[in-house]
ROKELO-999839 format. One line per field, with one value per residue (C-alpha): x, y, z; chain; residue in one letter; residue number from 1. Coordinates in Angstrom, 1 decimal. Layout:
N
x <- c(X, ...)
y <- c(Y, ...)
z <- c(Z, ...)
unit <- c(A, ...)
code <- c(A, ...)
pos <- c(NUM, ...)
***
This chain:
494
x <- c(116.0, 113.0, 111.1, 114.9, 115.0, 117.6, 115.0, 110.9, 108.9, 105.7, 102.6, 102.7, 101.4, 103.5, 106.4, 106.5, 106.8, 109.1, 111.3, 111.1, 112.2, 115.1, 116.4, 115.8, 117.8, 120.8, 120.8, 118.4, 115.4, 112.6, 109.4, 106.4, 103.3, 100.4, 97.1, 94.7, 93.6, 95.3, 98.4, 99.3, 97.5, 96.4, 98.2, 95.8, 93.1, 89.8, 86.8, 83.5, 80.3, 82.9, 85.1, 88.6, 88.7, 91.9, 91.9, 91.8, 92.9, 96.5, 99.0, 102.4, 105.3, 108.9, 109.2, 112.3, 114.5, 112.9, 112.9, 110.2, 112.2, 115.6, 113.8, 112.7, 115.7, 117.9, 115.6, 112.7, 112.6, 109.6, 109.0, 104.9, 104.1, 103.4, 100.6, 101.8, 99.5, 98.7, 97.3, 95.8, 92.7, 90.4, 86.3, 83.9, 80.3, 80.8, 84.5, 87.1, 90.3, 94.2, 95.7, 98.4, 102.2, 103.7, 103.3, 102.7, 99.8, 98.7, 98.2, 95.7, 94.5, 90.5, 89.2, 90.2, 89.4, 92.4, 92.6, 93.6, 96.2, 97.6, 98.0, 99.1, 101.7, 104.0, 103.6, 104.4, 107.4, 109.1, 108.2, 109.7, 112.7, 112.9, 113.1, 115.2, 117.8, 117.8, 114.9, 112.7, 109.2, 108.1, 106.5, 104.9, 101.4, 99.8, 97.1, 99.5, 101.7, 98.5, 97.4, 94.0, 92.5, 91.7, 88.0, 86.5, 86.8, 90.9, 90.5, 88.7, 91.1, 94.4, 92.6, 91.4, 95.5, 96.2, 93.9, 94.9, 99.0, 98.7, 95.4, 94.9, 93.7, 95.8, 96.0, 97.6, 99.6, 103.0, 104.1, 107.1, 104.7, 102.9, 106.2, 107.5, 104.1, 103.5, 107.3, 108.5, 110.9, 112.4, 112.5, 114.9, 117.2, 119.8, 121.1, 124.5, 122.8, 121.6, 124.7, 126.1, 123.3, 123.0, 125.8, 126.7, 125.1, 128.1, 126.1, 122.4, 120.2, 118.7, 117.0, 116.1, 112.1, 110.8, 108.4, 110.9, 113.1, 109.6, 108.8, 110.8, 110.1, 108.7, 107.3, 104.4, 105.9, 104.8, 105.7, 109.0, 109.2, 108.8, 111.4, 114.0, 113.1, 114.0, 117.8, 118.4, 120.7, 118.2, 116.6, 116.3, 117.8, 121.3, 121.4, 119.2, 121.8, 121.4, 118.9, 118.0, 116.4, 113.7, 112.9, 113.2, 110.7, 108.3, 108.3, 108.0, 108.8, 107.0, 107.3, 105.4, 107.7, 106.9, 103.9, 102.1, 99.5, 100.3, 98.9, 96.1, 95.9, 97.2, 97.6, 99.9, 102.6, 102.0, 102.3, 105.5, 107.0, 105.6, 106.8, 110.1, 110.2, 113.0, 112.1, 113.8, 110.6, 108.1, 104.8, 101.8, 98.6, 95.7, 98.8, 98.5, 101.7, 100.9, 104.0, 107.5, 110.3, 113.0, 116.2, 118.4, 117.3, 118.0, 114.7, 114.9, 111.7, 107.6, 105.0, 102.0, 100.4, 103.7, 107.5, 109.3, 112.8, 115.1, 117.8, 116.2, 112.7, 111.0, 107.8, 105.2, 102.3, 101.6, 104.1, 101.4, 100.2, 103.7, 103.7, 100.9, 102.8, 105.8, 106.9, 109.3, 109.5, 110.5, 107.9, 109.0, 109.6, 105.7, 104.5, 106.2, 104.4, 101.5, 102.0, 101.5, 98.4, 96.3, 93.9, 90.4, 89.7, 86.7, 87.1, 83.8, 84.2, 81.1, 81.2, 79.3, 77.2, 79.1, 81.8, 81.0, 82.7, 82.6, 85.6, 87.1, 90.9, 93.9, 94.7, 93.1, 90.5, 89.9, 86.6, 87.5, 83.8, 82.5, 83.2, 86.4, 87.5, 90.2, 89.2, 91.0, 88.7, 91.7, 89.7, 91.0, 94.2, 93.3, 89.8, 90.3, 89.7, 85.7, 83.4, 83.6, 82.4, 81.8, 84.0, 85.0, 86.1, 87.5, 86.5, 88.6, 87.3, 89.1, 86.5, 85.8, 86.6, 84.2, 81.2, 79.3, 81.0, 77.2, 76.9, 80.5, 79.6, 75.6, 77.5, 80.4, 77.1, 75.9, 79.0, 79.4, 76.5, 76.1, 80.2, 78.7, 75.1, 75.0, 76.9, 74.1, 71.9, 75.1, 75.9, 75.5, 78.2, 78.8, 81.3, 82.7, 86.2, 87.0, 90.9, 93.9, 95.6, 99.2, 99.6, 101.0, 99.3, 102.4, 101.0, 103.0, 102.6, 102.0, 105.2, 106.4, 108.6, 112.2, 113.8, 115.2, 113.6, 115.0, 115.1, 118.5, 117.5, 114.1, 113.4, 110.2, 109.2, 106.3, 104.6, 104.9, 108.5, 109.1, 107.5, 108.2, 105.7, 102.5, 101.3, 103.5, 106.5, 106.6, 106.2, 109.1, 110.9, 110.9, 112.5, 115.4, 116.0, 115.5, 118.4, 120.7, 120.0, 120.5, 124.0, 125.1, 124.3, 126.2, 122.9, 122.3, 124.8, 126.2)
y <- c(67.3, 67.4, 70.5, 72.3, 76.0, 78.9, 81.1, 81.0, 83.7, 84.1, 85.9, 86.6, 90.0, 92.4, 92.8, 88.9, 88.5, 91.3, 90.1, 86.2, 88.1, 89.8, 86.8, 84.4, 86.9, 86.4, 83.1, 81.4, 79.2, 80.6, 78.8, 81.5, 80.7, 82.4, 81.5, 83.2, 81.7, 84.6, 86.2, 90.2, 91.3, 94.9, 94.8, 93.5, 93.8, 91.5, 92.4, 93.7, 93.5, 94.7, 97.1, 95.8, 97.8, 97.6, 96.6, 100.4, 103.3, 103.9, 106.2, 105.2, 107.7, 108.3, 106.6, 109.1, 108.3, 106.0, 102.5, 101.1, 102.2, 100.7, 96.9, 97.5, 98.7, 95.9, 92.7, 92.9, 91.0, 93.1, 96.8, 98.0, 100.8, 103.8, 106.4, 110.0, 110.1, 113.8, 116.7, 116.4, 118.6, 119.8, 119.4, 121.6, 122.1, 125.0, 124.5, 122.2, 123.4, 121.9, 121.3, 124.1, 122.5, 125.4, 128.8, 131.2, 128.3, 128.3, 132.0, 132.1, 128.9, 130.5, 127.2, 128.7, 132.1, 134.5, 134.8, 131.3, 131.0, 134.3, 132.7, 129.4, 130.7, 131.6, 128.1, 125.9, 127.9, 127.6, 124.1, 123.0, 125.4, 123.3, 120.1, 120.9, 122.0, 118.6, 119.9, 116.3, 117.1, 113.1, 113.9, 117.5, 117.0, 118.9, 120.0, 121.6, 123.1, 125.4, 128.4, 128.0, 131.0, 128.9, 128.3, 124.7, 124.8, 125.1, 122.4, 120.0, 120.7, 119.6, 117.0, 115.1, 115.3, 114.1, 111.1, 110.3, 110.6, 108.8, 107.1, 109.1, 112.5, 115.7, 115.5, 112.0, 112.4, 114.4, 117.3, 115.8, 113.2, 115.9, 117.1, 113.9, 112.8, 116.0, 115.4, 118.6, 116.2, 113.6, 109.7, 109.2, 105.9, 106.7, 103.5, 104.3, 104.4, 101.0, 99.6, 100.9, 99.2, 96.1, 95.5, 94.5, 91.3, 89.7, 87.1, 88.1, 85.3, 87.8, 87.3, 90.1, 89.3, 89.5, 92.2, 94.2, 94.4, 95.4, 98.3, 101.3, 103.0, 102.0, 105.3, 107.2, 109.8, 112.5, 111.0, 110.4, 114.0, 115.1, 112.8, 114.0, 117.3, 116.2, 115.9, 119.2, 121.6, 123.5, 120.0, 120.1, 116.2, 118.2, 119.4, 117.2, 117.2, 121.6, 122.6, 125.5, 123.3, 122.3, 126.1, 127.1, 124.5, 125.2, 129.0, 128.8, 125.7, 122.8, 120.0, 117.2, 114.3, 111.4, 109.6, 107.2, 104.9, 101.9, 100.9, 98.0, 98.6, 97.7, 93.8, 95.0, 95.6, 92.3, 90.7, 92.1, 90.9, 87.2, 87.2, 88.2, 85.1, 82.8, 78.7, 78.7, 80.3, 78.1, 80.1, 77.6, 79.4, 78.3, 77.1, 79.1, 79.2, 77.8, 78.0, 79.4, 76.8, 77.7, 76.1, 77.7, 81.2, 80.5, 79.9, 76.7, 76.9, 77.0, 74.3, 74.5, 72.1, 69.9, 71.1, 73.3, 73.8, 76.9, 78.9, 82.2, 83.2, 86.4, 87.3, 89.6, 88.7, 91.6, 91.9, 92.3, 89.1, 87.3, 86.3, 84.1, 81.8, 82.0, 81.2, 82.8, 86.1, 89.0, 90.6, 93.9, 93.0, 91.6, 95.0, 96.7, 94.6, 95.4, 99.2, 99.1, 101.3, 100.3, 102.2, 100.5, 101.8, 101.6, 101.7, 102.2, 101.5, 103.1, 102.0, 105.1, 104.6, 107.4, 110.0, 112.3, 116.2, 116.0, 113.5, 115.0, 114.9, 112.9, 112.6, 112.7, 114.6, 115.1, 115.9, 117.2, 118.3, 115.9, 112.7, 113.1, 111.0, 110.5, 109.6, 108.2, 108.0, 105.3, 104.7, 107.9, 106.6, 103.5, 103.1, 99.3, 99.2, 100.2, 98.9, 101.2, 104.5, 103.6, 105.2, 103.8, 105.8, 104.7, 106.6, 105.6, 106.3, 106.3, 104.3, 104.5, 101.0, 101.6, 102.4, 99.6, 98.7, 98.9, 102.8, 103.6, 102.2, 104.0, 107.2, 107.1, 106.6, 109.6, 111.5, 110.8, 111.5, 114.9, 115.9, 115.0, 114.9, 114.2, 110.7, 108.5, 108.6, 106.9, 104.4, 101.1, 99.0, 99.4, 97.5, 97.5, 96.9, 96.8, 97.0, 97.5, 99.5, 99.1, 97.0, 100.1, 103.8, 106.6, 108.2, 110.0, 107.3, 104.2, 101.9, 100.3, 96.8, 96.3, 94.3, 92.1, 90.5, 88.7, 85.6, 84.7, 84.6, 86.0, 89.0, 90.9, 93.0, 95.0, 98.3, 97.9, 98.3, 101.6, 105.0, 106.1, 107.1, 105.0, 101.7, 100.1, 102.7, 101.8, 98.0, 99.0, 100.8, 98.1, 95.8, 97.9, 97.9, 94.0, 93.7, 96.1, 94.0, 90.8, 92.2, 93.1, 90.1, 87.8, 86.1, 88.0, 87.0, 83.0)
z <- c(116.8, 114.7, 116.5, 116.8, 115.8, 115.9, 117.3, 118.1, 117.7, 119.4, 117.7, 113.8, 114.0, 112.1, 114.9, 114.8, 111.0, 110.8, 113.6, 111.7, 108.3, 109.8, 111.8, 108.9, 106.9, 109.2, 108.6, 111.5, 111.1, 113.0, 113.7, 114.3, 116.3, 116.0, 118.2, 115.7, 112.1, 110.5, 110.1, 110.2, 113.2, 112.4, 109.8, 107.1, 105.1, 103.8, 101.2, 103.1, 100.2, 97.7, 99.6, 100.8, 104.4, 106.7, 110.1, 111.2, 108.8, 108.9, 107.5, 107.5, 108.6, 108.0, 104.5, 103.7, 106.9, 109.2, 110.6, 108.0, 105.5, 106.9, 107.5, 103.6, 102.2, 104.2, 104.4, 102.0, 98.5, 97.4, 98.6, 98.4, 96.1, 98.5, 97.5, 99.1, 102.0, 101.3, 104.1, 107.5, 107.6, 110.5, 109.8, 111.9, 111.2, 109.0, 107.3, 106.2, 106.5, 106.7, 109.8, 110.5, 110.3, 111.4, 113.5, 110.5, 109.7, 113.3, 113.6, 110.5, 111.5, 112.4, 113.7, 116.7, 118.1, 117.7, 121.3, 121.7, 119.2, 120.6, 124.3, 122.7, 120.4, 123.2, 124.9, 121.6, 121.1, 124.7, 125.0, 121.6, 122.5, 126.2, 124.4, 121.9, 124.2, 126.0, 128.7, 129.6, 128.9, 129.0, 132.6, 131.8, 130.7, 127.8, 130.0, 132.7, 130.2, 128.4, 129.6, 131.4, 129.4, 126.7, 125.5, 125.2, 122.0, 122.1, 124.7, 122.7, 119.8, 121.9, 123.8, 120.3, 118.7, 122.4, 121.9, 118.3, 119.2, 122.6, 123.0, 125.8, 126.7, 127.3, 131.0, 130.6, 127.7, 127.9, 126.3, 124.3, 122.6, 120.9, 119.8, 118.3, 117.0, 115.2, 113.8, 115.1, 116.9, 114.3, 114.8, 112.1, 111.5, 108.8, 106.8, 109.0, 112.4, 111.3, 110.4, 113.9, 116.0, 114.0, 112.4, 108.5, 107.3, 105.9, 104.1, 103.5, 102.9, 100.0, 96.7, 94.5, 93.4, 89.8, 91.2, 92.9, 89.3, 87.2, 89.7, 89.0, 92.7, 95.7, 96.2, 93.7, 91.8, 94.1, 97.1, 95.8, 95.0, 98.0, 99.8, 97.1, 98.5, 101.5, 100.9, 98.9, 100.5, 102.6, 104.1, 107.7, 107.4, 106.6, 110.1, 112.0, 114.7, 115.3, 117.7, 115.7, 112.8, 114.3, 115.6, 112.4, 111.2, 113.9, 112.3, 108.9, 107.3, 106.5, 109.1, 107.5, 107.0, 103.7, 104.9, 102.5, 102.4, 100.6, 96.9, 97.1, 100.8, 104.3, 102.9, 100.2, 103.4, 105.1, 101.6, 101.2, 104.2, 103.7, 100.0, 101.3, 104.1, 103.2, 103.7, 106.7, 108.6, 109.5, 110.5, 112.2, 112.8, 115.5, 117.3, 121.0, 123.4, 126.6, 128.5, 127.9, 128.9, 130.8, 132.5, 135.2, 134.1, 130.2, 128.1, 125.8, 124.2, 124.0, 124.7, 122.3, 120.3, 120.9, 122.7, 120.4, 121.1, 120.5, 121.9, 121.6, 122.0, 121.3, 122.7, 120.4, 122.6, 125.0, 127.5, 129.9, 129.5, 129.7, 133.4, 132.2, 130.0, 132.2, 135.8, 138.2, 136.9, 139.5, 141.2, 140.6, 136.7, 136.7, 138.6, 135.9, 133.1, 135.1, 134.8, 130.7, 130.0, 126.5, 124.4, 122.5, 119.6, 117.2, 113.3, 111.4, 107.5, 105.4, 102.0, 99.9, 96.9, 95.3, 95.3, 97.7, 97.5, 101.6, 100.9, 98.0, 98.7, 99.7, 103.1, 106.9, 108.3, 112.2, 113.9, 117.2, 118.8, 121.5, 120.2, 118.0, 115.3, 112.8, 109.0, 105.4, 102.5, 101.6, 98.1, 96.8, 96.8, 95.2, 93.1, 93.5, 96.9, 96.2, 93.5, 90.5, 91.2, 95.0, 97.8, 101.1, 104.2, 107.5, 110.7, 114.2, 117.6, 120.9, 123.2, 126.6, 127.7, 131.0, 128.5, 126.2, 122.5, 121.4, 123.0, 122.2, 118.6, 118.4, 119.7, 116.9, 113.9, 115.3, 115.4, 112.0, 110.6, 112.1, 111.2, 107.7, 107.0, 103.1, 104.4, 105.8, 102.8, 100.5, 102.6, 101.3, 103.5, 107.1, 108.9, 112.7, 114.0, 117.5, 118.2, 120.4, 118.0, 119.8, 122.8, 125.0, 124.9, 125.4, 128.8, 131.6, 134.0, 131.6, 131.6, 128.6, 128.3, 127.7, 125.2, 127.3, 129.9, 133.3, 131.5, 129.4, 125.5, 126.0, 124.3, 123.4, 120.5, 119.8, 120.0, 124.0, 124.0, 122.1, 122.5, 119.1, 116.2, 116.0, 114.9, 111.6, 112.3, 115.7, 115.2, 113.1, 115.6, 118.1, 115.3, 114.7, 118.5, 118.8, 116.5, 118.0, 121.2, 119.7, 117.9, 121.7, 122.8, 120.6, 119.1, 116.0, 113.7, 112.9)
unit <- c(A, A, A, A, A, A, A, A, A, A, A, A, A, A, A, A, A, A, A, A, A, A, A, A, A, A, A, A, A, A, A, A, A, A, A, A, A, A, A, A, A, A, A, A, A, A, A, A, A, A, A, A, A, A, A, A, A, A, A, A, A, A, A, A, A, A, A, A, A, A, A, A, A, A, A, A, A, A, A, A, A, A, A, A, A, A, A, A, A, A, A, A, A, A, A, A, A, A, A, A, A, A, A, A, A, A, A, A, A, A, A, A, A, A, A, A, A, A, A, A, A, A, A, A, A, A, A, A, A, A, A, A, A, A, A, A, A, A, A, A, A, A, A, A, A, A, A, A, A, A, A, A, A, A, A, A, A, A, A, A, A, A, A, A, A, A, A, A, A, A, A, A, A, A, A, A, A, A, A, A, A, A, A, A, A, A, A, A, A, A, A, A, A, A, A, A, A, A, A, A, A, A, A, A, A, A, A, A, A, A, A, A, A, A, A, A, A, A, A, A, A, A, A, A, A, A, A, A, A, A, A, A, A, A, A, A, A, A, A, A, A, A, A, A, A, A, A, A, A, A, A, A, A, A, A, A, A, A, A, A, A, A, A, A, A, A, A, A, A, A, A, A, A, A, A, A, A, A, A, A, A, A, A, A, A, A, A, A, A, A, A, A, A, A, A, A, A, A, A, A, A, A, A, A, A, A, A, A, A, A, A, A, A, A, A, A, A, A, A, A, A, A, A, A, A, A, A, A, A, A, A, A, A, A, A, A, A, A, A, A, A, A, A, A, A, A, A, A, A, A, A, A, A, A, A, A, A, A, A, A, A, A, A, A, A, A, A, A, A, A, A, A, A, A, A, A, A, A, A, A, A, A, A, A, A, A, A, A, A, A, A, A, A, A, A, A, A, A, A, A, A, A, A, A, A, A, A, A, A, A, A, A, A, A, A, A, A, A, A, A, A, A, A, A, A, A, A, A, A, A, A, A, A, A, A, A, A, A, A, A, A, A, A, A, A, A, A, A, A, A, A, A, A, A, A, A, A, A, A, A, A, A, A, A, A, A, A, A, A, A, A, A, A, A, A, A, A, A, A, A, A, A, A, A, A, A, A, A, A, A, A, A, A, A)
code <- c(X, X, X, X, X, X, X, X, X, X, X, X, X, X, X, X, X, X, X, X, X, X, X, X, X, X, X, X, X, X, X, X, X, X, X, X, X, X, X, X, X, X, X, X, X, X, X, X, X, X, X, X, X, X, X, X, X, X, X, X, X, X, X, X, X, X, X, X, X, X, X, X, X, X, X, X, X, X, X, X, X, X, X, X, X, X, X, X, X, X, X, X, X, X, X, X, X, X, X, X, X, X, X, X, X, X, X, X, X, X, X, X, X, X, X, X, X, X, X, X, X, X, X, X, X, X, X, X, X, X, X, X, X, X, X, X, X, X, X, X, X, X, X, X, X, X, X, X, X, X, X, X, X, X, X, X, X, X, X, X, X, X, X, X, X, X, X, X, X, X, X, X, X, X, X, X, X, X, X, X, X, X, X, X, X, X, X, X, X, X, X, X, X, X, X, X, X, X, X, X, X, X, X, X, X, X, X, X, X, X, X, X, X, X, X, X, X, X, X, X, X, X, X, X, X, X, X, X, X, X, X, X, X, X, X, X, X, X, X, X, X, X, X, X, X, X, X, X, X, X, X, X, X, X, X, X, X, X, X, X, X, X, X, X, X, X, X, X, X, X, X, X, X, X, X, X, X, X, X, X, X, X, X, X, X, X, X, X, X, X, X, X, X, X, X, X, X, X, X, X, X, X, X, X, X, X, X, X, X, X, X, X, X, X, X, X, X, X, X, X, X, X, X, X, X, X, X, X, X, X, X, X, X, X, X, X, X, X, X, X, X, X, X, X, X, X, X, X, X, X, X, X, X, X, X, X, X, X, X, X, X, X, X, X, X, X, X, X, X, X, X, X, X, X, X, X, X, X, X, X, X, X, X, X, X, X, X, X, X, X, X, X, X, X, X, X, X, X, X, X, X, X, X, X, X, X, X, X, X, X, X, X, X, X, X, X, X, X, X, X, X, X, X, X, X, X, X, X, X, X, X, X, X, X, X, X, X, X, X, X, X, X, X, X, X, X, X, X, X, X, X, X, X, X, X, X, X, X, X, X, X, X, X, X, X, X, X, X, X, X, X, X, X, X, X, X, X, X, X, X, X, X, X, X, X, X, X, X, X, X, X, X, X, X)
pos <- c(1, 2, 3, 4, 5, 6, 7, 8, 9, 10, 11, 12, 13, 14, 15, 16, 17, 18, 19, 20, 21, 22, 23, 24, 25, 26, 27, 28, 29, 30, 31, 32, 33, 34, 35, 36, 37, 38, 39, 40, 41, 42, 43, 44, 45, 46, 47, 48, 49, 50, 51, 52, 53, 54, 55, 56, 57, 58, 59, 60, 61, 62, 63, 64, 65, 66, 67, 68, 69, 70, 71, 72, 73, 74, 75, 76, 77, 78, 79, 80, 81, 82, 83, 84, 85, 86, 87, 88, 89, 90, 91, 92, 93, 94, 95, 96, 97, 98, 99, 100, 101, 102, 103, 104, 105, 106, 107, 108, 109, 110, 111, 112, 113, 114, 115, 116, 117, 118, 119, 120, 121, 122, 123, 124, 125, 126, 127, 128, 129, 130, 131, 132, 133, 134, 135, 136, 137, 138, 139, 140, 141, 142, 143, 144, 145, 146, 147, 148, 149, 150, 151, 152, 153, 154, 155, 156, 157, 158, 159, 160, 161, 162, 163, 164, 165, 166, 167, 168, 169, 170, 171, 172, 173, 174, 175, 176, 177, 178, 179, 180, 181, 182, 183, 184, 185, 186, 187, 188, 189, 190, 191, 192, 193, 194, 195, 196, 197, 198, 199, 200, 201, 202, 203, 204, 205, 206, 207, 208, 209, 210, 211, 212, 213, 214, 215, 216, 217, 218, 219, 220, 221, 222, 223, 224, 225, 226, 227, 228, 229, 230, 231, 232, 233, 234, 235, 236, 237, 238, 239, 240, 241, 242, 243, 244, 245, 246, 247, 248, 249, 250, 251, 252, 253, 254, 255, 256, 257, 258, 259, 260, 261, 262, 263, 264, 265, 266, 267, 268, 269, 270, 271, 272, 273, 274, 275, 276, 277, 278, 279, 280, 281, 282, 283, 284, 285, 286, 287, 288, 289, 290, 291, 292, 293, 294, 295, 296, 297, 298, 299, 300, 301, 302, 303, 304, 305, 306, 307, 308, 309, 310, 311, 312, 313, 314, 315, 316, 317, 318, 319, 320, 321, 322, 323, 324, 325, 326, 327, 328, 329, 330, 331, 332, 333, 334, 335, 336, 337, 338, 339, 340, 341, 342, 343, 344, 345, 346, 347, 348, 349, 350, 351, 352, 353, 354, 355, 356, 357, 358, 359, 360, 361, 362, 363, 364, 365, 366, 367, 368, 369, 370, 371, 372, 373, 374, 375, 376, 377, 378, 379, 380, 381, 382, 383, 384, 385, 386, 387, 388, 389, 390, 391, 392, 393, 394, 395, 396, 397, 398, 399, 400, 401, 402, 403, 404, 405, 406, 407, 408, 409, 410, 411, 412, 413, 414, 415, 416, 417, 418, 419, 420, 421, 422, 423, 424, 425, 426, 427, 428, 429, 430, 431, 432, 433, 434, 435, 436, 437, 438, 439, 440, 441, 442, 443, 444, 445, 446, 447, 448, 449, 450, 451, 452, 453, 454, 455, 456, 457, 458, 459, 460, 461, 462, 463, 464, 465, 466, 467, 468, 469, 470, 471, 472, 473, 474, 475, 476, 477, 478, 479, 480, 481, 482, 483, 484, 485, 486, 487, 488, 489, 490, 491, 492, 493, 494)
***
């Protein structure tokens, strides 16, 4: 049959493309159907007036022992070069200081009052200790955990961190999320764990690329050095199973994990995936799936511009929208999908006529007063992302879906120019993006979908099927889990 494939992937965002890549490297013929003109979803870059902007600011996490690392090592033919992300900073009207990564640094963090720091420190220690020894804190909100004697600045600061870790406020986000999101608790995936989950690929469809043979490392030297130091004799990774490790990290150690920004921008990650796809993968854009076809409780294909058939379908669109393309799903399942919570974000990219000393750093910054933002001067990683002598900075905001995008955008510009007054007169390019950065926000009551669905051999993948980490790293977690489920079901290996 001409339109018969081993697997059909619905959606060509990064989750869909990673699903297609991994399945094809296990010997399967894969069809990817994407309703828009472009592939990659939020994992992409494009040019605006000579500046190369990403689809939202991104820092890629867990590059030492994480899900993206596992997928790159096992399935990519070309691995992007990552620059060291650098540090996280907090900007106020009068200061610009490093975000604390342990209690010793927190006690000297004078962005918050000494009183606030003194009452918050035992709370932080307590919740980490409880979590480390197995107490479930996923239903306990950050807000209800905090002492109620804090100043407005302290509440605003915690609320800002909550928004950028989950997309929702401290009243909706769990304590567990703030611990995992801040790297006090690891979301590692070792090669041994990966092989136990997925099984060894005895005959990988893989070839060494010319580009990979030229590049000596996929990490910038400073990031490679940090990654190597992670595996010294004193490394927490050596003792990752010990509960006391997390507590000692909290007290004195750096808890940041190798993070990076891809040289040449986010599109280099997308291009690495596309470059690695075998010829057994067919991608069709502007091809919307109208219906997922089911016979006797088993998926048999999809209806798009024409009928396509497969023994397995991976749906990577919004899980919440699945009922619109398939009949006869159980009501309880539809209700669960309906409980998925989403967040809208606004990114404002500013191209500046010159490099400003206010953005003379490598890393990210947070502004937490009134209307918080997370910002990255990405041309500091790679000067080719901006015209010569100019600078490119991205500012990310969580926006109120009950207010107009126009008013939220106006407020965002006002916030930027209040936070960094010297910026406005240097702007030579401005560009706005409204996106849903992840398909599900990690909240106390919000639902996440399972990889398996009630329909046999219809699977879900993407950032609404896994709560760990954020962005591309979370998408990679989802794909690793998908591969494990397919292996269990006998659908991965030929």
